[in-house]
C-alpha positions in Angstrom: -35.8 -3.9 37.4 -36.5 -2.2 34.1 -34.2 0.7 35.0 -31.4 -1.7 35.8 -31.8 -3.5 32.5 -31.9 -0.2 30.7 -28.6 0.9 32.3 -27.1 -2.5 31.6 -28.1 -2.3 27.9 -26.8 1.3 27.6 -23.5 0.3 29.2 -23.2 -2.7 27.0 -23.9 -0.6 23.9 -21.3 2.0 24.9 -18.6 -0.7 25.5 -19.4 -2.4 22.1 -19.3 0.9 20.2 -15.9 1.7 21.8 -14.6 -1.7 20.9 -15.7 -1.4 17.2 -14.3 2.1 17.0 -10.9 1.0 18.2 -10.9 -1.9 15.7 -11.5 0.5 12.9 -8.5 2.6 13.9 -6.2 -0.4 14.0 -7.3 -1.6 10.5 -4.4 0.2 8.7 -2.3 -2.7 7.5 -0.7 -0.9 4.5 3.0 -0.3 4.8 4.4 3.1 4.0 6.3 3.7 0.7 10.0 4.7 0.6 11.4 6.2 -2.6 15.2 6.5 -1.8 16.7 8.8 -4.4 20.2 9.2 -3.0 22.4 7.4 -2.2 21.9 5.2 -5.2 22.8 1.5 -5.4 26.6 1.1 -5.6 27.4 4.8 -4.8 30.9 5.5 -3.6 30.8 7.8 -0.6 33.7 10.0 0.6 35.3 9.1 3.9 35.5 12.3 5.9 32.5 13.8 4.1 28.8 14.0 4.5 26.2 11.9 2.7 23.8 13.5 0.3 20.5 11.9 1.5 17.4 12.4 -0.5 14.1 10.5 -0.4 10.3 10.7 -0.5 8.1 8.9 2.1 4.3 8.4 1.8 1.6 6.6 3.6 -2.1 6.1 3.0 -3.0 7.3 6.5 -0.1 8.9 8.5 3.7 8.5 8.8 5.4 8.2 12.1 9.2 8.0 11.7 12.1 6.9 9.6 15.5 5.4 10.6 18.7 5.2 8.7 21.3 2.6 9.5 24.7 2.1 7.9 26.7 -1.0 8.8 29.7 -2.8 7.3 29.2 -5.5 4.8 32.7 -7.0 5.3 33.0 -10.7 4.5 36.1 -11.4 6.5 38.8 -10.2 4.0 41.4 -7.7 5.0 41.2 -4.0 4.0 44.2 -1.8 3.3 44.6 1.2 5.6 46.8 4.2 5.2 50.1 4.0 6.9 49.9 4.9 10.6 46.2 5.4 10.6 43.9 3.2 12.7 40.5 2.6 11.1 37.3 1.1 12.3 34.1 -0.1 10.6 31.7 2.8 10.4 28.3 2.4 12.0 25.4 4.9 11.9 21.9 4.5 13.5 19.5 7.4 13.8 15.8 8.0 13.7 13.8 11.1 12.7 10.2 12.0 13.5 7.8 12.7 10.6 4.6 12.2 12.5 1.6 14.2 11.4 2.4 13.9 7.7 1.1 11.6 4.9 4.0 12.6 2.6 7.5 13.8 3.5 10.3 15.0 1.2 13.5 14.4 3.0 16.8 16.1 2.0 19.7 16.5 4.4 23.5 16.1 4.9 23.3 15.0 8.5 25.1 11.7 8.0 28.9 12.3 8.3 31.4 9.6 7.6 34.3 10.1 10.0 37.9 10.3 8.8 38.8 7.0 10.6 36.0 5.0 8.9 37.3 1.8 7.3 37.0 1.8 3.5 35.0 -1.0 2.0 31.5 -2.3 1.3 28.6 -1.2 3.5 24.8 -1.6 3.7 22.6 1.5 4.0 19.2 0.6 5.3 16.2 2.9 5.6 13.2 1.9 7.7 9.9 3.8 7.7 7.1 3.3 10.2 3.6 4.6 9.9 1.3 5.7 12.7 -0.3 2.2 12.9 3.1 0.5 13.3 3.5 -0.9 9.8 7.1 -0.8 8.7 8.7 -0.8 5.3 12.4 -0.9 4.5 14.9 -0.6 1.7 18.5 -1.5 1.4 21.4 -0.2 -0.7 24.9 -1.4 -1.2 27.3 1.5 -0.9 31.1 1.8 -0.7 33.1 4.0 1.6 36.4 5.2 0.1 39.0 7.9 0.6 38.5 8.6 -3.2 34.8 8.8 -2.8 32.6 9.9 -5.7 31.5 13.5 -6.0 27.9 14.1 -6.9 26.4 17.1 -8.7 23.3 18.0 -6.9 21.2 20.9 -5.8 21.1 21.6 -2.0 
């Protein structure tokens, strides 16, 4: 009987230690930090060009991924189009993996605004998720235009 009690006690101790260890892993409740450098609030981006995207991500434990979404911020008013050209609201939604890093410096030109994108006001949203599933986000108001602003920057 003593042997059975001893095995029961050892088994219970093993289960409890695994339970407490898994609780410690899940205790990360701090959201990652997003420092979006470009595009800046109110930037005018060129239709038919790429977007200069520059930011810093950090987390107290470990990053997982980030996502960029661009969607129209039209409020129902009409937009002029160039004669004979059909336009449509631009939508972009893509995620990138940054797992295994606590800090990430992001710089790319992978977001391309197509020639048929409708000019006007848009929201640019950045979401960052850490390894524990905590999510932070940041929003910018941008404008898409055929006369988009040119930025001086280093590649």
